[in-house]
C-alpha positions as CSV (number, residue, x, y, z in Angstrom):
1,M,35.2,-3.7,2.8
2,N,32.2,-5.3,4.3
3,D,32.8,-7.9,6.9
4,I,30.7,-11.1,6.5
5,I,29.6,-12.7,9.8
6,L,28.2,-16.2,9.7
7,I,26.2,-17.4,12.6
8,P,24.8,-20.9,12.7
9,F,21.0,-21.0,13.4
10,S,18.6,-23.9,13.9
11,K,15.4,-23.7,11.8
12,H,13.5,-22.7,15.0
13,E,15.9,-20.0,16.0
14,F,16.1,-18.6,12.4
15,R,12.2,-18.4,12.4
16,N,12.1,-16.6,15.7
17,F,14.9,-14.2,14.5
18,L,12.9,-13.3,11.4
19,K,9.6,-12.9,13.4
20,D,11.4,-10.6,15.8
21,C,12.9,-8.5,12.9
22,I,9.6,-8.2,11.1
23,N,7.8,-7.3,14.4
24,E,10.4,-4.5,15.0
25,V,10.0,-3.1,11.6
26,L,6.1,-3.2,11.9
27,I,6.2,-1.5,15.3
28,D,8.6,1.2,14.1
29,K,6.2,1.8,11.1
30,L,3.1,1.9,13.3
31,L,4.7,4.3,15.9
32,K,6.4,6.6,13.5
33,P,4.5,9.8,12.7
34,P,2.8,9.8,9.3
35,S,4.8,11.5,6.6
36,S,3.5,14.5,4.8
37,N,3.2,12.4,1.7
38,E,0.5,10.2,3.4
39,F,-1.8,13.3,3.7
40,E,-1.0,14.7,0.3
41,I,-4.2,16.0,-1.4
42,L,-4.6,15.7,-5.1
43,T,-6.8,17.6,-7.5
44,I,-8.8,15.6,-10.1
45,K,-6.1,16.5,-12.7
46,E,-3.3,15.3,-10.4
47,A,-5.2,12.1,-9.6
48,S,-5.8,11.5,-13.2
49,H,-2.0,11.8,-13.8
50,Y,-1.1,9.7,-10.7
51,L,-3.6,6.9,-11.7
52,N,-3.0,7.2,-15.4
53,L,-6.7,7.4,-16.0
54,A,-8.7,9.9,-18.0
55,I,-10.4,12.6,-15.9
56,Q,-13.8,11.5,-17.3
57,T,-13.1,7.9,-16.0
58,I,-12.4,9.3,-12.6
59,Y,-15.6,11.4,-12.7
60,G,-17.5,8.1,-13.5
61,F,-16.0,6.3,-10.6
62,T,-16.8,9.1,-8.2
63,S,-20.4,9.3,-9.4
64,K,-20.7,5.5,-8.7
65,N,-18.8,5.9,-5.4
66,E,-16.3,3.4,-6.6
67,I,-13.3,5.5,-5.6
68,P,-12.5,7.3,-2.4
69,F,-12.9,11.2,-2.8
70,I,-13.5,14.4,-1.0
71,K,-16.0,17.0,-2.3
72,R,-15.9,20.5,-1.3
73,G,-18.4,22.6,-3.1
74,K,-18.1,21.7,-6.8
75,K,-14.5,20.6,-6.4
76,L,-13.2,17.0,-6.1
77,Y,-10.1,16.1,-4.1
78,F,-8.3,12.8,-3.4
79,R,-6.0,11.8,-0.6
80,K,-3.0,10.0,-2.2
81,L,-2.9,7.4,0.5
82,D,-6.7,6.5,-0.2
83,L,-5.9,6.2,-3.8
84,E,-3.0,3.8,-3.1
85,S,-5.2,1.7,-1.0
86,W,-8.0,1.7,-3.6
87,L,-5.4,0.5,-6.1
88,L,-4.3,-2.3,-3.9
89,E,-7.9,-3.5,-3.4
90,G,-7.9,-4.7,-7.0
91,N,-4.8,-6.9,-6.5
92,R,-5.5,-10.3,-7.9
93,K,-3.4,-13.4,-6.7
94,S,-1.4,-15.4,-9.3
95,N,-1.9,-19.1,-9.8
96,S,1.3,-19.9,-7.9
97,E,0.1,-17.7,-4.9
98,I,-3.3,-19.6,-4.8
99,L,-1.5,-23.0,-5.0
100,K,0.8,-22.0,-2.1
101,E,-2.3,-21.1,0.0
102,L,-3.9,-24.4,-0.9
103,N,-0.8,-26.3,0.1
104,K,-0.8,-24.7,3.6
């Protein structure tokens, strides 16, 4: 069985505890060597499957330099990490997130 431990914290102590935990996780992530998945190279067919987009759509994005890609000769390649970052750039905030920012 799991033991449950209850420790009383003041609001200030709890915030500091959370900050310390978050900093520890971030430092571990920054100092850890990148996984092989971060440098995974995809072909256009694999990128198409990964992004759930038609190959022709990806060609259109590359011709307009709207998507990160690598070109070697006549072949196009994509770093999976770059594609993930590109996807996150399109993230739109919800109304509730915008209201929370306004209240701060």
